[in-house]
PALUMGU-459991 format. One record per residue: residue in one letter; x, y, z of N, C-alpha, C in turn. Coordinates in pm, whole numbers, plus 50000, padded with zeros to 5 digits. Example, Ala and Ser with C-alpha at 12.3 -4.5 7.8 and 13.67 -1.06 7.14 Angstrom:
% residues 2
A513194943150780512304955050780513204967050780/S512854977550708513674989450714512905000350787/
This chain:
% residues 168
L236335402343898236725413743916238175417543901/P238795425443852240155429243809240865430043943/A242125430843937242895431444058242415444044110/R242625446844262242205462844295243295464244406/P243575476244433244205481344535243835473844676/T244695474944792244405472144908243615483545010/F242775489444949242135501144984240635502444960/G239655501145024238565501744965237285492245082/I236225494145021235185484445086234555475244963/F234115461145006233515452944948231805455544987/P231165446344931229665449344945229975440045086/T228745447445210228565444745317227905429945327/L228115419645404227525405945405226385406245507/P225245402145461223905408345579224245394445660/Y224775382745622224815373445723225855361545671/L226775364545771227965352545762227675338145869/P227005325245828226905316345868228075308745960/K227815302546027229235292746098230305285045992/E229825283145894230455276845807230535285945673/W231925289245664232515301945561234035296945488/M233855302245365235365301645313235705316345237/L236945322045261237375331245216238565329945125/D238425331244989239675327944889239975338944822/F241315340744823241505352244748243115352544706/K243595358544636244805359444608245395375944627/F246505377244669247245390244694248965387544639/M248985404344600250415407044546250945419744633/P251585418544730252415430144789253145438244658/I253065450844675254035456744580255295464944645/K254995462844792256035474244891255835466545025/L256975465445073256725460645185257515471345286/N256645477645380257425489845466258155484545625/K259135484345620260005485545741259355494045839/N259335505545813258995515445916257355516645921/S256445510545885255215510345913254645498546008/R253845497046086253075489146122251925485146131/E251655470046134250455465046089249915472145967/E250275466945832249745474545728248605464245695/F247295463745688245995455645665245995452945518/I245675439745510245425436645365243945434545325/L243475427245452242015425645403241245424345573/H240025429245593239725429945728238065428345735/M237245417945813236155416545789235795416745933/T234695428045962234015432346093232615433746099/V232385430046230231015435246257230985450246324/G232285454646328232575467946427232445466446548/G232525477846646232515479246811233755471846823/S233665465646949234805461447046234115449347093/R233195442647019232675431347062232985417146986/Y232535407747015233215394446926232525396446804/G233625395146704233365396646593234285409346505/K234635417546611235275429746601236475423046473/Y237105409846483237885408046395237195393346341/V236025392146287236075379946223237215375146156/T237745381946054239215379046018239715390146002/S240975391246013241745402645967243085399945952/L243535399845823244885398645788245845410345759/Y246855410345783247925423145774249305419245814/H250075427945759251475427245742252305435045841/D253245429345896254345436345984255365430945979/Y256365439746052257915433646082258045428946229/K258625419046234259295413346384260715409846392/W261165417946490262645416946516262925400246526/N263595394646472264225381246487265685380546570/R265285376846709266595378546813267655369146751/S267415357746695268475350346670269455355046523/S268685361146453269455364546317269595379046376/Q269045389046408269185402346453268855411046328/V267615404446257267335414346163265745413746171/M265235426246088263765424746104263425417545986/E262285409546026261765400345934260265404645864/N259875399845763258425404045722257665393345745/Q256445400445794255515387545850254275392045835/L253465376845775252025376445740251445376445875/W250355383645940249575380246047248225380946052/I247715372846111246065372246124245415375346269/N244495381246262243515383446403242215375946347/F241605369946443240235366046419239655362646561/A238195360446572237275356346687237385343046727/A237585336746833237505323446818237655320846993/N236495312147032236695306247157236515317047266/N235235325447256234845336547327236195345447349/T236775345647271237885358447278237975366247131/R237735376947183237385389247042238405388546947/T239535387847000240955386146928242025378346940/V242175369146849243435362146850244335366646782/T245385366746784246445371646690247685359746677/K247925355446559248845347246488249735348346409/E250905345246421252095348746285251815339546214/L251775340146067251835329645961252875327645880/S253295337545806254275334745711255095348145653/T255625346845549256245358445527255715362445361/L255715374145329255485376345191256485383045094/T256395379744975257435384944861256835391444776/V257735402944739257265417644689256935415644534/N255745418444497255645415844343255415398844312/K254665390944396254355376044357253315375144428/W252285369344339250875363844391250785356144482/V250175356344600250245344844658248625340744704/H248465329244702246765321444727246635321944892/I245395327044920245245328845044243815322345078/Q243525311945164242195306645199242205305145338/I241085313545385240635311545534239425307745521/S238795297945647237605291645676237595286545781/Q236095283745794235635277445935234535267745871/E234915254445923234025245945903233805233645999/L232565228145992232385223146106233435207046089/V233815200346209234685188646209233905180146235/P233875171246113233045156346083233165152446245/G231845148546263231615138746392231525145246517/K231855158546518231645166646616230985180046617/S230675184946746229925199146729230875209846771/I231995211346700232775221146681233385225846540/H233725240246545234045239746418235675242946392/L236375244146279237685241946266237975254746187/Y238875266246243239135278246176240145273146132/K240835278846005241795272645922242405283545801/V243635285545807244155295745715245075285745658/E245025288245507246385281545422246825292245341/V248095293745336249095303245257249535296845140/A249615297745015250125290544926250175275544944/G248825270944969248585256844997249085248345099/E249825258445182250235250645322249385257045423/V248925246445516247805250945615248755254645727/L248875267345762249555273045867249005278046020/L247575275146019246595275646126245805271946129/S245245262246215244205253246235243785251346383/V242655260146422242165259946550240615255246561/E240425247946704239125244446707238445256846757/N237455262146710236505272046755235285265746837/L235445267646982234235260547051233425270547048/Q233365288147008232435294047005232075300946856/D231755289046816231375291546636230245298346662/S230045310546566229135321446570228615323646461/Y227335328646419227205330246313227315349246299/F227695356246214227425370646234227105377746114/E226355390946172225445398246084225925408446046/N225565416445924226345430145870227645429545874/V228295420145800229865420245819230045428445663/K230985437245726231775446245633233145439745569/V233355441445441234505431145426235295444945337/Y236735447145404237615459945364238755452545287/A239045459845178240395459545150241285469045224/G242025463845339242915473645416242035473845521/D241995485645604241195484545714240985501045709/P239565506545750239225522245739239915529345857/R239745519945957239645528346070240915526046167/N242045520546087243405514046166244465514246062/N245605521846086246935521646020246745525045881/T247815520245767247995523745640247595509745585/P247025510245482246595496045404247925492045362/Q248315479545330249285469445312249415476045166/P250405479045072250165483344945250325470644864/G249575471144793249485457944694248155456844631/Y247545445344556246435441244480245795430144555/I244725429344569243745418744559243105411244476/K242915400444419242415395244280241775383344322/E240375379444265239985366244254239385366644403/L238615373744465238195375844578236915368944580/V236515354044656235505349444652234985345544800/I234025348144870233385347044986232385333744949/L232545321145024231555309545003230995309245168/E229415305245166229085302345293228235290845264/K228065282145365227565270945362226285274345472/P224985273845414223765276545503223665269845618/D223575273845719223315269345864222085257245860/K222355247245917220965238245956220115241246020/M218875239445995217915244046053217425234046170/
């Protein structure tokens, strides 16, 4: 698929197993200091239950107390450990520069838990053991977020969602 603006819906995933990987490139074309939570990508089962944020990536600004300036930040919301929303700060973004983002959940070898991991530009920025690893049904995948805030101005390309089938 060609690069597309960060607004719209991708096909719904009827079933997302416990092990999966989301891989794509993103390029912001503007970083708005006056806006809050501009969403890049949002995967959800809807409602306010576990899975509201299977994964949700957005841009926001944060006040840096030491330098006394507003800094652009990439943030993620996700479902893990029986908490419907965990929020973590990840990285900064650069206007008109493609960045490779990979988000995954995989079984930890030799253990019965899954690892939720986020890599930005090849660097692991988040790694969390997810003790409530769950599959999700009817996962909607949005560029942006239709119910909340403005989409982050930019483009997504080379979006791939890989699934590892659950063992029976």
